[in-house]
C-alpha positions as CSV (number, residue, x, y, z in Angstrom):
1,M,84.9,45.5,55.4
2,A,82.7,42.6,57.0
3,Q,79.8,45.0,57.2
4,N,80.0,46.0,53.6
5,R,79.9,42.1,52.8
6,Q,76.5,41.5,54.9
7,Q,74.9,44.5,53.3
8,G,75.8,43.2,50.0
9,N,74.3,39.9,51.0
10,L,71.3,41.3,51.8
11,A,70.9,43.3,48.9
12,I,71.3,40.2,46.7
13,G,68.8,38.4,48.9
14,I,66.1,40.9,48.3
15,I,66.9,41.1,44.9
16,V,66.2,37.1,44.6
17,L,63.4,37.3,46.6
18,I,61.8,39.9,44.6
19,A,62.4,37.9,41.5
20,I,61.0,34.5,42.9
21,I,57.8,36.4,44.0
22,F,57.4,38.1,40.3
23,V,58.2,34.7,38.8
24,I,55.6,33.3,41.4
25,G,53.0,36.1,40.1
26,V,54.0,35.6,36.7
27,I,53.5,31.6,36.6
28,G,50.0,32.0,38.8
29,Y,48.6,34.4,36.3
30,I,49.2,32.2,33.5
31,V,47.7,29.4,35.0
32,S,44.9,31.3,36.5
33,K,44.3,32.9,33.4
34,P,40.9,31.5,31.7
35,K,41.3,29.5,28.6
36,G,38.9,29.3,25.6
37,L,36.3,26.7,25.7
38,V,36.8,23.9,23.5
39,I,33.7,22.6,22.1
40,Q,34.1,18.9,20.9
41,G,31.4,17.4,18.3
42,E,32.1,15.0,15.3
43,V,31.3,14.7,11.6
44,E,28.1,13.1,10.3
45,A,26.8,12.4,6.6
46,S,23.7,11.2,5.3
47,E,23.0,7.7,5.1
48,Y,20.6,5.9,3.0
49,R,19.1,2.2,3.9
50,I,18.7,-0.1,1.1
51,S,15.8,-2.3,1.2
52,G,13.3,-4.2,-0.8
53,K,9.8,-4.9,-1.2
54,V,9.9,-8.4,-1.3
55,P,10.8,-11.1,1.0
56,G,13.2,-13.7,-0.2
57,R,16.8,-15.1,0.3
58,I,20.2,-13.2,-0.3
59,E,21.3,-14.8,-3.9
60,E,24.2,-12.3,-4.7
61,L,25.9,-9.5,-2.9
62,Y,27.8,-7.2,-5.5
63,V,29.2,-4.8,-3.1
64,R,31.3,-5.3,0.1
65,E,31.8,-2.5,2.9
66,G,34.1,0.2,2.0
67,Q,33.5,-0.1,-1.5
68,A,32.4,2.9,-3.7
69,V,29.1,2.8,-5.5
70,H,27.2,5.3,-8.1
71,K,23.7,5.9,-8.2
72,G,22.1,3.3,-10.0
73,D,24.7,0.7,-9.4
74,T,23.0,-2.6,-8.8
75,V,23.9,-3.8,-5.4
76,V,21.8,-7.1,-4.6
77,N,20.2,-9.6,-6.0
78,I,17.3,-11.2,-3.8
79,D,15.8,-14.7,-4.9
80,S,12.1,-15.0,-4.5
81,P,10.4,-18.2,-6.0
82,E,7.2,-16.9,-4.9
83,V,7.5,-14.0,-7.0
84,R,8.1,-16.1,-10.3
85,A,5.2,-17.8,-9.5
86,K,3.0,-15.5,-9.2
87,L,4.1,-13.9,-12.4
88,K,3.4,-17.0,-14.3
89,Q,-0.2,-16.6,-12.6
90,A,-0.7,-13.3,-13.8
91,R,0.5,-13.8,-17.3
92,G,-2.1,-16.8,-17.4
93,A,-4.8,-14.6,-15.9
94,V,-4.0,-12.1,-18.9
95,S,-3.9,-14.7,-21.4
96,A,-7.4,-16.1,-20.2
97,A,-9.2,-12.7,-20.2
98,R,-8.1,-11.9,-23.4
99,A,-9.6,-14.9,-24.6
100,Q,-12.7,-13.9,-23.3
101,Q,-12.5,-10.6,-24.7
102,D,-11.9,-12.0,-28.2
103,K,-14.6,-14.4,-27.8
104,A,-17.1,-11.3,-26.9
105,A,-15.6,-9.3,-29.8
106,N,-16.4,-12.1,-32.5
107,G,-19.6,-13.3,-31.3
108,A,-20.8,-17.0,-32.4
109,R,-19.0,-19.2,-34.4
110,K,-19.9,-19.5,-38.2
111,E,-21.3,-23.3,-37.2
112,Q,-23.5,-21.7,-34.5
113,I,-24.9,-19.3,-36.8
114,T,-25.6,-22.0,-39.5
115,G,-27.1,-24.0,-36.9
116,A,-29.6,-21.1,-35.7
117,Y,-30.6,-20.1,-39.3
118,E,-31.3,-24.1,-40.2
119,V,-33.8,-24.1,-36.9
120,W,-35.5,-20.9,-37.8
121,Q,-36.4,-22.3,-41.5
122,T,-37.4,-25.6,-40.2
123,A,-39.7,-23.5,-37.7
124,L,-41.0,-21.6,-40.9
125,V,-42.1,-24.7,-43.0
126,Q,-43.8,-25.9,-39.5
127,E,-45.6,-23.0,-39.4
128,E,-46.6,-23.0,-43.4
129,V,-47.8,-26.1,-42.8
130,M,-49.7,-25.3,-40.0
131,R,-51.2,-22.3,-41.5
132,K,-52.6,-24.4,-44.6
133,S,-54.1,-26.9,-42.0
134,F,-55.7,-24.3,-40.2
135,E,-57.2,-22.7,-43.4
136,R,-58.7,-25.9,-44.4
137,I,-60.0,-26.4,-40.8
138,Q,-61.5,-22.9,-41.1
139,K,-63.7,-23.7,-44.0
140,L,-65.0,-26.9,-42.6
141,Y,-65.6,-25.3,-39.3
142,D,-67.6,-22.5,-41.0
143,Q,-69.4,-25.3,-42.9
144,K,-70.3,-26.9,-39.5
145,V,-68.3,-29.9,-40.5
146,I,-66.3,-30.0,-37.6
147,S,-66.7,-29.7,-34.0
148,A,-65.5,-27.0,-32.2
149,Q,-63.1,-28.7,-30.3
150,K,-61.0,-30.0,-33.5
151,Y,-60.8,-26.1,-34.5
152,D,-59.8,-24.8,-31.2
153,E,-56.9,-27.7,-31.3
154,T,-56.0,-26.7,-34.8
155,K,-55.9,-23.2,-34.3
156,A,-53.8,-23.6,-31.0
157,K,-51.1,-25.7,-33.1
158,Y,-50.9,-22.9,-35.5
159,D,-50.2,-20.2,-33.0
160,A,-47.7,-22.5,-31.2
161,S,-46.1,-22.7,-34.7
162,I,-46.1,-19.0,-35.1
163,A,-44.6,-18.6,-31.9
164,Q,-41.7,-21.2,-32.5
165,S,-40.7,-19.5,-35.7
166,K,-40.4,-16.1,-33.8
167,A,-38.2,-17.6,-31.1
168,A,-36.0,-19.5,-33.8
169,K,-35.8,-16.1,-35.7
170,S,-34.5,-14.3,-32.2
171,Q,-31.8,-16.9,-31.8
172,Y,-30.7,-16.6,-35.2
173,D,-30.7,-12.5,-35.0
174,M,-28.7,-13.2,-31.7
175,A,-26.0,-15.5,-33.2
176,V,-25.6,-12.7,-35.9
177,A,-25.2,-10.0,-33.8
178,G,-22.8,-11.5,-31.2
179,A,-22.6,-10.7,-27.5
180,R,-24.0,-7.8,-25.7
181,E,-22.6,-4.8,-25.2
182,E,-22.6,-5.4,-21.5
183,D,-20.6,-8.8,-22.2
184,K,-18.1,-6.9,-24.1
185,A,-17.7,-4.4,-21.5
186,A,-17.3,-7.0,-18.9
187,A,-14.7,-8.9,-20.8
188,Q,-12.5,-5.5,-21.2
189,A,-12.8,-4.9,-17.4
190,L,-11.3,-8.4,-17.1
191,V,-8.7,-7.6,-19.5
192,D,-7.7,-4.4,-17.5
193,R,-7.7,-6.3,-14.0
194,A,-5.6,-8.9,-15.5
195,N,-2.8,-6.4,-16.8
196,G,-3.1,-4.8,-13.6
197,A,-2.2,-7.7,-11.8
198,L,0.5,-8.4,-14.3
199,Q,2.1,-5.1,-14.0
200,E,2.0,-5.4,-10.0
201,V,3.9,-8.5,-10.1
202,E,6.3,-7.0,-12.5
203,G,7.2,-4.2,-10.3
204,Y,7.9,-6.8,-7.6
205,L,10.0,-8.6,-10.0
206,G,12.3,-5.1,-10.3
207,E,12.8,-5.3,-6.6
208,L,14.7,-8.3,-6.6
209,Y,17.8,-6.3,-7.8
210,L,18.3,-3.3,-5.9
211,T,20.3,-0.6,-6.8
212,S,22.1,2.5,-5.0
213,P,20.1,5.7,-4.7
214,V,23.3,7.9,-4.5
215,D,26.7,8.1,-5.1
216,G,28.7,7.1,-2.2
217,I,30.4,4.7,0.1
218,V,29.2,0.8,1.4
219,T,29.4,1.3,5.0
220,E,27.4,-1.6,6.3
221,V,26.1,-4.7,5.0
222,F,24.0,-6.6,7.5
223,P,22.8,-10.0,5.9
224,K,25.2,-13.0,4.3
225,L,24.5,-14.9,1.2
226,G,21.7,-17.3,1.4
227,E,20.2,-15.6,4.4
228,L,16.4,-14.7,4.6
229,V,15.4,-11.1,4.1
230,G,12.0,-9.8,5.3
231,T,9.8,-6.9,3.2
232,G,11.7,-3.8,4.1
233,A,14.1,-5.0,6.2
234,P,17.7,-3.0,6.0
235,I,20.1,-5.1,3.4
236,M,23.0,-2.6,3.5
237,T,23.7,1.3,4.2
238,V,25.4,3.8,1.6
239,T,26.7,6.8,2.7
240,D,26.9,10.0,0.9
241,L,30.1,11.9,1.4
242,S,29.4,14.7,-0.4
243,D,26.5,15.6,2.0
244,V,28.6,15.9,5.2
245,W,28.1,18.3,8.4
246,F,29.5,18.8,12.1
247,T,27.3,18.5,14.7
248,F,28.1,19.7,18.5
249,N,26.0,19.8,21.5
250,V,26.4,23.2,22.8
251,R,25.1,24.4,26.4
252,E,22.8,27.6,26.0
253,D,24.8,29.6,27.8
254,Y,27.7,29.3,25.7
255,L,25.1,29.9,22.5
256,H,26.1,33.4,22.1
257,G,27.6,34.3,18.7
258,M,26.3,31.3,17.2
259,D,23.2,32.8,15.4
260,Q,22.2,30.6,12.2
261,G,24.3,31.4,9.2
262,T,27.4,32.4,11.4
263,Q,30.9,31.6,10.2
264,I,33.0,29.4,12.3
265,K,36.1,27.4,12.1
266,V,36.4,23.7,12.8
267,V,39.4,21.4,13.7
268,I,39.6,17.9,12.7
269,P,42.6,15.9,15.1
270,A,42.4,12.7,12.5
271,L,43.4,15.2,9.7
272,D,46.2,16.7,11.3
273,N,44.5,19.6,12.9
274,V,43.2,20.8,9.6
275,E,41.1,23.9,9.9
276,I,37.6,23.9,7.9
277,P,35.5,26.8,7.5
278,A,31.8,26.1,8.0
279,T,28.4,27.9,8.2
280,V,26.0,27.3,11.4
281,S,23.2,26.0,9.6
282,Y,20.8,24.4,12.4
283,I,20.2,25.1,16.1
284,A,17.5,23.3,18.2
285,V,17.0,22.4,21.5
286,L,17.8,18.7,22.6
287,E,15.2,16.6,24.5
288,S,15.3,18.1,28.5
289,Y,15.2,14.8,29.9
290,A,18.7,13.8,28.1
291,T,20.4,17.5,28.3
292,W,18.8,19.3,31.4
293,K,21.6,20.4,33.9
294,A,20.7,21.5,37.3
295,T,22.4,24.7,38.3
296,K,20.2,26.2,40.8
297,E,22.8,25.2,43.5
298,T,25.2,27.7,42.2
299,A,22.7,30.7,42.4
300,T,22.0,30.9,38.4
301,Y,19.4,28.9,36.3
302,D,18.7,25.6,34.8
303,A,20.8,25.1,31.6
304,K,19.6,23.3,28.6
305,T,21.3,21.8,25.7
306,F,21.3,22.7,21.8
307,E,22.5,20.9,19.0
308,V,24.1,22.8,16.6
309,R,24.9,22.0,13.1
310,A,27.4,23.5,10.6
311,V,28.1,22.9,7.0
312,P,31.3,22.8,5.5
313,T,32.1,25.8,3.2
314,E,34.7,24.2,1.3
315,A,35.6,20.4,0.6
316,A,37.9,18.8,2.8
317,K,39.8,15.5,1.4
318,G,39.6,12.6,3.7
319,L,36.8,13.9,5.8
320,R,34.9,11.2,7.1
321,P,31.8,10.4,9.6
322,G,32.3,9.8,13.1
323,M,35.5,12.0,13.0
324,S,35.9,14.3,16.0
325,A,35.3,17.7,15.3
326,I,37.0,20.7,17.5
327,L,35.1,23.8,17.7
328,K,37.6,26.7,19.9
329,Y,35.0,29.1,21.4
330,D,36.1,31.9,23.4
331,K,33.6,33.4,25.4
């Protein structure tokens, strides 16, 4: 009886031992089973820096961080007294240039033309008087009554009166004809240059009110009211949430099956692990100094890292730049 009991206990022990060995084997298999590689990336989106061409002080900020804006919305006003002063100068230059153009186009004033005509008529009278005097002297000289010197003096005065009449006539003709074509062209060039300067200043004036280039969210505002900003200094950032993508840094030995155009699934932990389908759109090696990893000591090769970008194929509500993106990858 005791012998049978011992044999039964031995059998039970053997069975328990076999069960323990089986359980340990199963646990060991589960623990040692290779797990799928988890590649973590993040969500990115297009960002637009808003900056102006004109230096000045922030007069008014019409938006704040986190606020939604639409394309064309005015977001900031810059105060620049220098631009307003240059605008007055440019307008004055245009007025002066147009006055010069009108002067060249209209020619001499009526009073100037009348004065030139009177001078010409006076010269004609003087010429007529000298002509008669010369004719009398000529007759006397032919009769040997006067000396040659007296004759020469009279002739010289007569010739001078003729030249004076011609000069007066030229001045009158010039007054009637007005400015030369070259002077008119020069006046037109001055007007064109002044208008160009005015358009340039008016262009800078438009840069005092900056608008959003896209629909999006204001994610950063750099200066505060009253602060001075320089030319091209960024004032705020607008993020376009309609243009988002996922970016991952993937070692090259895990790139198998990630060709451009490949469909993948991306998990977003911040959105309750929702799965978002995406398409691989970009694959490029990163700079070697930042991504190189030595593996030769394990008898393999030096691995490089590639940047992989994927674009969502459908909209995901609540997706924001900076969220973690998980790509589960079974190799």
